[in-house]
Every structure is written in C-alpha cells, then in structure tokens.
BALUM-390306 format. One record per residue: residue in one letter; residue number from 0; x, y, z of N, C-alpha, C in turn. Coordinates in nm, 4 decimals. Layout:
{site 'A',NUM,{X,Y,Z},{X,Y,Z},{X,Y,Z}}
...
END
This chain:
{site 'P',0,{0.0824,-0.4671,-1.3541},{0.1397,-0.4538,-1.2199},{0.2319,-0.3328,-1.2087}}
{site 'I',1,{0.2371,-0.2760,-1.0922},{0.3255,-0.1627,-1.0664},{0.4556,-0.2177,-1.0106}}
{site 'R',2,{0.5651,-0.1749,-1.0668},{0.6970,-0.2184,-1.0224},{0.7804,-0.0961,-0.9876}}
{site 'P',3,{0.8685,-0.1085,-0.8870},{0.9573,0.0042,-0.8544},{1.0420,0.0422,-0.9753}}
{site 'Q',4,{1.0652,0.1708,-0.9916},{1.1444,0.2194,-1.1031},{1.2929,0.2211,-1.0719}}
{site 'K',5,{1.3261,0.2200,-0.9441},{1.4661,0.2204,-0.9044},{1.4764,0.1659,-0.7625}}
{site 'E',6,{1.5943,0.1174,-0.7290},{1.6170,0.0712,-0.5922},{1.6465,0.1912,-0.5038}}
{site 'L',7,{1.5976,0.1850,-0.3823},{1.6226,0.2914,-0.2857},{1.7033,0.2350,-0.1698}}
{site 'P',8,{1.7863,0.3174,-0.1076},{1.8504,0.2742,0.0169},{1.7417,0.2411,0.1192}}
{site 'A',9,{1.7720,0.1492,0.2111},{1.6713,0.0980,0.3036},{1.5986,0.2084,0.3807}}
{site 'L',10,{1.6720,0.3015,0.4377},{1.6060,0.4081,0.5154},{1.5154,0.4941,0.4280}}
{site 'E',11,{1.5583,0.5211,0.3067},{1.4770,0.5998,0.2143},{1.3517,0.5217,0.1731}}
{site 'L',12,{1.3656,0.3904,0.1547},{1.2517,0.3064,0.1206},{1.1491,0.3061,0.2334}}
{site 'I',13,{1.1963,0.2890,0.3573},{1.1043,0.2881,0.4714},{1.0326,0.4224,0.4833}}
{site 'E',14,{1.1042,0.5317,0.4642},{1.0408,0.6641,0.4705},{0.9385,0.6800,0.3583}}
{site 'A',15,{0.9705,0.6309,0.2403},{0.8763,0.6384,0.1280},{0.7506,0.5568,0.1579}}
{site 'L',16,{0.7667,0.4391,0.2173},{0.6513,0.3570,0.2533},{0.5668,0.4251,0.3607}}
{site 'R',17,{0.6306,0.4883,0.4574},{0.5546,0.5607,0.5609},{0.4783,0.6783,0.5006}}
{site 'A',18,{0.5422,0.7504,0.4089},{0.4743,0.8625,0.3433},{0.3557,0.8128,0.2619}}
{site 'M',19,{0.3732,0.6990,0.1938},{0.2629,0.6415,0.1178},{0.1475,0.6041,0.2104}}
{site 'G',20,{0.1803,0.5496,0.3269},{0.0767,0.5160,0.4242},{0.0004,0.6390,0.4709}}
{site 'A',21,{0.0711,0.7478,0.4943},{0.0056,0.8723,0.5362},{-0.0869,0.9246,0.4264}}
{site 'R',22,{-0.0408,0.9189,0.3013},{-0.1259,0.9626,0.1897},{-0.2491,0.8725,0.1763}}
{site 'S',23,{-0.2301,0.7437,0.1971},{-0.3434,0.6500,0.1890},{-0.4461,0.6784,0.2971}}
{site 'R',24,{-0.3993,0.7033,0.4198},{-0.4925,0.7363,0.5284},{-0.5707,0.8636,0.4964}}
{site 'A',25,{-0.5023,0.9648,0.4434},{-0.5693,1.0897,0.4080},{-0.6737,1.0650,0.2993}}
{site 'T',26,{-0.6401,0.9814,0.2027},{-0.7354,0.9488,0.0959},{-0.8572,0.8787,0.1530}}
{site 'L',27,{-0.8363,0.7824,0.2418},{-0.9490,0.7113,0.3018},{-1.0395,0.8052,0.3802}}
{site 'E',28,{-0.9806,0.8992,0.4512},{-1.0614,0.9957,0.5259},{-1.1465,1.0796,0.4309}}
{site 'Q',29,{-1.0892,1.1178,0.3177},{-1.1641,1.1983,0.2209},{-1.2742,1.1169,0.1534}}
{site 'L',30,{-1.2552,0.9868,0.1412},{-1.3518,0.9017,0.0726},{-1.4510,0.8347,0.1675}}
{site 'A',31,{-1.4516,0.8750,0.2929},{-1.5362,0.8089,0.3925},{-1.6849,0.8134,0.3566}}
{site 'A',32,{-1.7281,0.9126,0.2833},{-1.8698,0.9258,0.2490},{-1.9078,0.8503,0.1211}}
{site 'V',33,{-1.8097,0.7891,0.0542},{-1.8344,0.7199,-0.0716},{-1.8707,0.5740,-0.0439}}
{site 'D',34,{-1.9728,0.5222,-0.1137},{-2.0084,0.3810,-0.1030},{-1.9092,0.3005,-0.1870}}
{site 'P',35,{-1.8180,0.2250,-0.1245},{-1.7130,0.1574,-0.1993},{-1.7642,0.0436,-0.2881}}
{site 'R',36,{-1.8836,-0.0046,-0.2617},{-1.9366,-0.1165,-0.3405},{-1.9728,-0.0755,-0.4827}}
{site 'K',37,{-1.9901,0.0536,-0.5048},{-2.0295,0.1019,-0.6380},{-1.9127,0.1029,-0.7369}}
{site 'Y',38,{-1.7913,0.0977,-0.6876},{-1.6736,0.1096,-0.7740},{-1.5963,-0.0220,-0.7744}}
{site 'R',39,{-1.5594,-0.0671,-0.8932},{-1.4917,-0.1958,-0.9097},{-1.3524,-0.1749,-0.9661}}
{site 'M',40,{-1.2602,-0.2587,-0.9228},{-1.1228,-0.2534,-0.9732},{-1.0782,-0.3962,-1.0008}}
{site 'L',41,{-1.0014,-0.4140,-1.1051},{-0.9495,-0.5446,-1.1395},{-0.8126,-0.5643,-1.0759}}
{site 'H',42,{-0.7995,-0.6698,-0.9994},{-0.6713,-0.7041,-0.9376},{-0.6134,-0.8215,-1.0167}}
{site 'P',43,{-0.4830,-0.8180,-1.0493},{-0.4271,-0.9228,-1.1336},{-0.4309,-1.0626,-1.0716}}
{site 'L',44,{-0.4351,-1.0719,-0.9386},{-0.4355,-1.2020,-0.8725},{-0.5739,-1.2407,-0.8208}}
{site 'F',45,{-0.6484,-1.1446,-0.7670},{-0.7752,-1.1741,-0.7005},{-0.8985,-1.1429,-0.7841}}
{site 'G',46,{-0.8800,-1.0945,-0.9042},{-0.9944,-1.0634,-0.9901},{-1.0596,-0.9317,-0.9528}}
{site 'E',47,{-1.1892,-0.9231,-0.9789},{-1.2593,-0.7970,-0.9550},{-1.2879,-0.7768,-0.8065}}
{site 'L',48,{-1.2485,-0.6619,-0.7566},{-1.2717,-0.6236,-0.6175},{-1.3506,-0.4937,-0.6158}}
{site 'D',49,{-1.4322,-0.4761,-0.5108},{-1.4917,-0.3432,-0.4977},{-1.3884,-0.2530,-0.4304}}
{site 'F',50,{-1.4163,-0.1251,-0.4297},{-1.3193,-0.0272,-0.3811},{-1.2796,-0.0534,-0.2350}}
{site 'G',51,{-1.3752,-0.0931,-0.1520},{-1.3460,-0.1229,-0.0127},{-1.2529,-0.2425,0.0016}}
{site 'Q',52,{-1.2793,-0.3483,-0.0747},{-1.1917,-0.4655,-0.0717},{-1.0515,-0.4294,-0.1192}}
{site 'W',53,{-1.0439,-0.3462,-0.2226},{-0.9139,-0.3054,-0.2767},{-0.8339,-0.2296,-0.1720}}
{site 'W',54,{-0.8999,-0.1395,-0.0976},{-0.8284,-0.0622,0.0033},{-0.7822,-0.1501,0.1187}}
{site 'V',55,{-0.8609,-0.2496,0.1578},{-0.8179,-0.3425,0.2638},{-0.6946,-0.4180,0.2174}}
{site 'L',56,{-0.6974,-0.4678,0.0945},{-0.5822,-0.5380,0.0384},{-0.4602,-0.4460,0.0324}}
{site 'H',57,{-0.4833,-0.3217,-0.0073},{-0.3743,-0.2234,-0.0151},{-0.3091,-0.2038,0.1222}}
{site 'A',58,{-0.3907,-0.1941,0.2256},{-0.3364,-0.1723,0.3609},{-0.2524,-0.2915,0.4060}}
{site 'I',59,{-0.2996,-0.4133,0.3792},{-0.2242,-0.5332,0.4161},{-0.0925,-0.5376,0.3391}}
{site 'H',60,{-0.0983,-0.5055,0.2116},{0.0196,-0.5057,0.1255},{0.1228,-0.4038,0.1761}}
{site 'Y',61,{0.0763,-0.2873,0.2129},{0.1643,-0.1829,0.2656},{0.2356,-0.2304,0.3919}}
{site 'V',62,{0.1603,-0.2870,0.4862},{0.2179,-0.3337,0.6125},{0.3213,-0.4432,0.5853}}
{site 'M',63,{0.2887,-0.5337,0.4928},{0.3804,-0.6429,0.4603},{0.5125,-0.5882,0.4059}}
{site 'H',64,{0.5067,-0.4960,0.3112},{0.6294,-0.4416,0.2537},{0.7082,-0.3585,0.3544}}
{site 'N',65,{0.6407,-0.2838,0.4386},{0.7108,-0.2050,0.5401},{0.7834,-0.2984,0.6374}}
{site 'A',66,{0.7197,-0.4068,0.6781},{0.7836,-0.5026,0.7679},{0.9052,-0.5671,0.7009}}
{site 'Q',67,{0.8934,-0.5995,0.5728},{1.0072,-0.6572,0.5002},{1.1237,-0.5598,0.4962}}
{site 'A',68,{1.0953,-0.4354,0.4660},{1.2021,-0.3343,0.4574},{1.2698,-0.3155,0.5934}}
{site 'E',69,{1.1915,-0.3075,0.7004},{1.2492,-0.2889,0.8329},{1.3282,-0.4115,0.8767}}
{site 'A',70,{1.2813,-0.5326,0.8438},{1.3560,-0.6547,0.8781},{1.4898,-0.6585,0.8057}}
{site 'N',71,{1.4885,-0.6220,0.6793},{1.6142,-0.6215,0.6037},{1.7107,-0.5148,0.6559}}
{site 'L',72,{1.6567,-0.4030,0.6980},{1.7427,-0.2979,0.7529},{1.8072,-0.3453,0.8839}}
{site 'S',73,{1.7308,-0.4134,0.9682},{1.7873,-0.4593,1.0956},{1.8932,-0.5680,1.0729}}
{site 'K',74,{1.8777,-0.6486,0.9683},{1.9792,-0.7504,0.9355},{2.1070,-0.6847,0.8858}}
{site 'A',75,{2.0928,-0.5729,0.8135},{2.2085,-0.5052,0.7572},{2.2897,-0.4321,0.8640}}
{site 'G',76,{2.2237,-0.4069,0.9773},{2.2935,-0.3407,1.0869},{2.2836,-0.1955,1.0713}}
END
C-alpha cells in the first residue's frame, strides 16, 4: 500500500489532490487508445483488476479523499 510520507497543511493537501487529478486525467487521455483489459493489476483489497477497473477505482478514491480534505478544512474554519 502507498502511504503519505508526511502530513500536509489542509490547503496544500487539497492542492496536491487537485494536481494529482489533473495528472490522472492527462494520463487517461494519453491511454485512450489502449485496451485496458489486456493489462492486470493486483489490488490489496479487491484482488486482480484490469487497467480500466483500476482507473475507475482510482477516480472514486481520489474524489473520496478530496471530499474528506475539504470537509476537514471547512470544520477547521
């Protein structure tokens, strides 16, 4: 599993998550011609996924963490 190497201030974390989302979108655009079913990845919780399934999971995971960071920032004031 990938774990954060250091804690970031909330605004910096949200900006980092947005930048990661932009990089992910750019990667998906570049890979649009690739058949995702040909490539397999092992997920520690869900087992073997094809590349397309992995990217869908990645997008959901990104949105979830961004929402958590923004909710915590709004609570902090």
